[in-house]
C-alpha positions in Angstrom: -18.5 32.7 31.7 -17.7 30.6 28.7 -19.5 26.9 28.3 -17.7 24.0 29.1 -18.1 23.5 24.6 -17.1 27.3 24.3 -13.9 26.7 25.9 -13.3 23.3 23.5 -14.1 24.8 20.8 -11.3 27.5 21.2 -8.9 25.1 22.3 -9.4 23.1 18.5 -9.5 26.5 16.6 -5.6 27.3 17.6 -4.6 24.2 15.5 -5.7 25.1 11.7 -7.7 22.4 10.0 -5.1 23.0 6.9 -2.2 22.1 9.4 -0.8 18.5 8.3 2.1 18.7 11.1 0.2 15.9 13.0 0.2 13.5 9.6 2.5 10.8 9.4 5.5 11.2 7.2 7.9 13.9 5.7 6.9 17.4 4.4 6.5 17.2 0.8 7.9 20.3 -1.0 7.6 19.6 -5.2 9.2 22.2 -6.7 7.9 25.8 -7.5 8.0 24.9 -11.2 6.5 21.8 -11.3 2.6 21.4 -12.2 0.2 19.6 -10.3 -2.6 18.4 -11.6 -5.9 16.9 -11.0 -7.8 13.8 -12.3 -9.1 12.0 -9.1 -13.0 11.4 -10.5 -14.2 10.3 -7.2 -16.5 12.6 -5.0 -15.7 13.7 -1.7 -18.3 14.8 1.2 -19.2 18.4 1.3 -18.1 18.1 4.8 -16.7 16.0 7.5 -16.5 16.0 11.5 -13.9 16.8 13.7 -14.3 14.3 16.5 -13.3 15.1 20.6 -12.1 11.9 22.1 -14.1 10.8 25.3 -12.6 8.5 27.7 -14.5 5.4 29.1 -15.2 3.7 26.0 -16.3 0.8 27.6 -19.6 -0.1 29.7 -19.2 -2.2 32.7 -21.7 -5.0 30.3 -19.2 -4.5 27.8 -16.2 -5.1 30.3 -18.2 -8.1 31.8 -18.9 -9.9 28.1 -14.7 -9.4 27.6 -14.2 -11.2 30.6 -16.7 -13.9 30.1 -15.5 -14.3 26.2 -11.9 -14.9 27.9 -13.3 -17.3 30.5 -12.0 -14.7 33.3 -13.3 -13.7 36.6 -12.0 -10.9 39.3 -9.2 -13.7 41.0 -7.8 -13.3 37.5 -7.5 -9.4 38.0 -3.8 -8.0 38.3 -1.3 -5.1 38.2 0.9 -4.9 35.3 3.8 -2.4 34.0 4.4 -4.3 31.0 1.8 -2.9 28.6 1.2 -1.7 24.9 -1.3 0.4 26.1 -0.5 3.9 28.0 -3.9 4.1 29.8 -3.8 4.6 33.5 -7.3 2.9 34.4 -5.9 -0.5 32.4 -7.7 -3.3 33.6 -5.4 -6.9 33.3 -6.6 -10.0 33.4 -4.6 -13.4 33.4 -4.4 -16.6 34.0 -0.8 -18.6 34.9 -0.2 -21.6 33.7 1.7 -23.5 36.6 2.8 -26.4 34.7 4.9 -24.2 31.9 5.4 -21.2 34.2 4.5 -19.3 31.5 1.6 -16.6 31.4 -1.3 -18.9 29.5 -4.2 -16.3 28.5 -4.4 -12.5 29.4 -6.9 -9.8 28.7 -6.4 -6.3 28.6 -8.9 -3.6 28.4 -7.6 0.3 28.2 -11.2 1.8 28.5 -9.7 5.5 28.2 -8.2 4.5 24.6 -11.0 2.6 23.4 -8.6 -1.0 23.5 -8.4 -4.3 23.9 -6.3 -7.6 23.4 -7.1 -11.0 24.5 -4.9 -13.9 23.8 -5.9 -17.7 25.0 -2.4 -18.6 24.7 -2.1 -21.4 21.7 -1.1 -24.9 22.3 1.2 -25.5 19.4 1.0 -29.4 20.1 -3.3 -29.4 19.6 -4.8 -31.6 16.8 -6.2 -28.9 14.2 -9.9 -30.1 13.0 -13.0 -28.1 12.2 -11.4 -24.7 11.9 -14.6 -22.6 11.1 -15.4 -22.0 7.1 -14.9 -18.1 6.0 -18.6 -17.4 6.6 -19.0 -19.3 9.8 -16.4 -17.1 10.9 -17.5 -14.0 10.1 -21.1 -14.7 12.1 -18.9 -15.5 14.8 -17.1 -12.5 14.5 -19.6 -10.2 14.3 -21.5 -12.0 17.4 -18.5 -11.0 19.5 -18.4 -7.4 18.0 -22.2 -7.3 19.6 -21.2 -8.3 22.7 -18.5 -5.8 22.9 -21.3 -3.3 22.3 -20.4 -2.3 18.8 -23.1 -2.1 16.3 -23.1 -3.4 12.6 -23.6 -0.1 10.6 -20.3 1.5 12.3 -17.7 -1.1 11.0 -17.4 -2.5 7.1 -17.6 -5.6 6.0 -15.0 -8.2 6.9 -11.7 -8.0 5.5 -10.1 -11.1 4.3 -6.1 -12.0 4.2 -6.0 -12.6 8.0 -6.2 -16.7 7.7 -2.9 -18.3 8.9 -2.4 -21.8 7.3 0.3 -25.4 7.1 1.2 -26.9 4.5 1.2 -30.9 4.3 3.1 -32.9 2.1 2.9 -36.6 1.1 6.1 -38.4 1.5 7.5 -41.0 -1.8 9.6 -44.1 -0.2 11.1 -44.9 -3.3 12.2 -41.4 -4.3 12.9 -40.2 -0.8 10.9 -37.0 -1.3 8.2 -34.9 -0.6 5.5 -35.0 -3.1 4.7 -31.4 -4.7 2.1 -29.9 -4.5 1.3 -30.0 -0.8 -2.3 -29.9 0.6 -3.0 -26.4 2.7 -5.0 -26.4 5.7 -6.0 -23.2 7.3 -5.2 -23.4 10.9 -6.4 -20.6 12.3 -9.4 -18.3 10.4 -9.1 -14.6 10.8 -11.4 -11.9 10.3 -11.0 -8.3 10.5 -12.8 -5.4 10.3 -12.5 -1.2 9.6 -14.2 1.0 11.5 -16.8 3.6 9.7 -17.1 7.4 11.2 -19.4 8.9 9.1 -19.0 6.6 6.1 -15.0 7.0 6.2 -12.6 4.5 7.3 -9.3 5.3 10.2 -6.4 5.4 8.8 -5.8 1.8 10.6 -6.3 -0.9 8.2 -8.6 -2.6 10.4 -10.4 -1.4 13.8 -11.2 -5.2 15.2 -9.4 -8.5 14.3 -10.0 -11.9 15.8 -8.9 -15.4 15.0 -10.5 -18.8 15.5 -9.0 -22.3 15.9 -10.4 -25.8 16.0 -14.3 -26.2 16.8 -14.4 -21.9 16.6 -12.8 -21.8 19.9 -11.3 -17.7 19.8 -7.5 -17.8 19.6 -7.0 -14.1 20.0 -8.7 -10.7 19.1 -7.9 -6.9 19.3 -9.9 -4.0 19.3 -9.7 -0.7 18.6 -12.6 2.1 19.1 -12.1 5.3 20.8 -15.0 6.8 22.0 -16.1 9.8 19.9 -18.2 13.0 20.5 -18.8 15.3 17.5 -17.3 19.0 17.9 -17.3 20.5 14.8 -18.0 20.6 11.5 -15.7 21.5 8.3 -16.6 22.3 4.7 -13.9 19.7 2.7 -11.5 21.6 0.4 -12.2 21.4 -3.5 -9.7 20.0 -5.8 -8.3 23.2 -6.5 -7.5 24.0 -3.0 -5.9 20.6 -2.3 -3.7 21.3 -5.1 -2.5 24.7 -3.5 -1.9 23.2 -0.8 0.3 20.3 -2.1 2.2 23.3 -4.1 2.3 25.1 -0.6 3.9 22.2 0.9 0.9 21.2 3.2 1.0 17.3 2.0 2.9 15.1 3.8 4.7 12.0 2.2 4.3 8.7 4.5 6.1 5.8 4.6 6.0 4.1 1.3 5.7 0.6 0.2 7.7 1.1 -2.6 11.2 3.5 -3.4 10.1 7.1 -3.9 13.9 8.4 -4.0 14.3 10.7 -6.7 10.6 11.7 -6.9 11.3 15.3 -6.5 12.6 14.8 -9.9 9.2 14.6 -12.0 8.2 16.5 -14.3 4.6 16.7 -13.3 2.7 15.3 -10.5 -1.2 13.8 -10.9 -3.4 13.3 -8.6 -5.1 10.2 -9.9 -7.7 9.2 -6.7 -8.6 10.8 -3.0 -9.8 8.7 -0.2 -11.1 10.5 3.0 -10.0 8.7 6.3 -9.8 9.5 10.1 -6.3 9.9 11.7 -6.5 7.1 14.9 -2.9 6.6 15.1 -2.1 3.4 16.2 -5.0 3.1 18.4 -2.6 2.2 21.7 -1.7 6.2 22.4 -3.7 8.8 23.8 -5.2 10.9 21.7 -7.3 14.5 22.3 -9.0 14.9 18.7 -9.8 12.4 15.6 -9.9 14.7 12.4 -10.1 13.7 8.6 -7.3 14.2 5.8 -7.1 12.9 2.2 -4.8 10.0 1.2 -3.9 10.6 -2.2 -2.9 8.6 -4.9 -0.2 10.7 -6.8 1.3 9.7 -10.6 4.9 11.3 -10.6 5.6 11.6 -14.4 9.3 11.4 -15.8 10.7 12.2 -19.0 10.4 8.6 -20.0 8.3 7.1 -17.4 6.2 7.6 -14.5 6.0 6.1 -10.6 2.5 5.6 -8.0 3.1 6.7 -4.8 0.9 8.4 -2.2 0.3 11.9 0.1 -1.7 12.6 2.7 -3.0 16.2 3.1 -5.7 18.0 5.4 -8.8 18.0 3.6 -11.1 20.8 5.9 -11.2 24.5 4.8 -11.2 26.8 8.1 -14.9 27.7 8.0 -16.8 25.7 10.9 -20.1 24.6 12.1 -19.8 23.8 15.6 -22.4 20.7 17.1 -25.3 21.5 18.8 -25.2 21.6 22.8 
């Protein structure tokens, strides 16, 4: 009789690592006569794991800590049919503001997805003062991550650019004009972190984001951290194999910031950089496996100019090494 893990391995083998249909975007079909050149100089890992997504990502202690962070008790537990998380084991807590007749604070815990979302319900009339510095916010964010059961070895250094600011102007009573430039003040200090899986980032830009307001009080936070179990390891493709995959139509053209109309008319395509990532979707949907892929920075060369765009492509060969069970 087959063991549980043998059955799992059989199931995952039905989908070839070279299959790109699970990646987002449209299939990229370069012309048969168009040259694809490899100029990327960064190295890839020799091999990467496919991970099985395991439910129940949060321990009872982590759930308790999340409730304490949001100042919730079991009296705040409720049911809801309106949630961005499709998790039949969803935990939902809220504190009702009787004065305004609106939900004041809420906490979603989706244990099957490994996701949390908390909001304190901002008081926009509150005075802004003593907002933490960037260094202070980082330390407080790491403390919250520790309480949520996340090891600091499993995430990258904080990502910036998530602060919220306001601009104050002085008023010239003689000219009845605002005096430029104004003073920019931070109203919320945001900190985000990306997950590290075998030294490779997930497809989401961040796995955890938190904002602090005056005096370091938590405004909100979101966590996306699936529970993973290593299942099978594959060698990564060589540059020549990746070039062949692009020519064979196995790469995908994901949504781009820039207009990519006319890319197909390029005289040649050049791979200028390759970055391995793990595809995690939005973090809000059910997934059976987390698989690595390659993010390719490309240059499309035309007769008189060139353009930069991005492709995604499978990164694993069909050879496999199963995990020790």
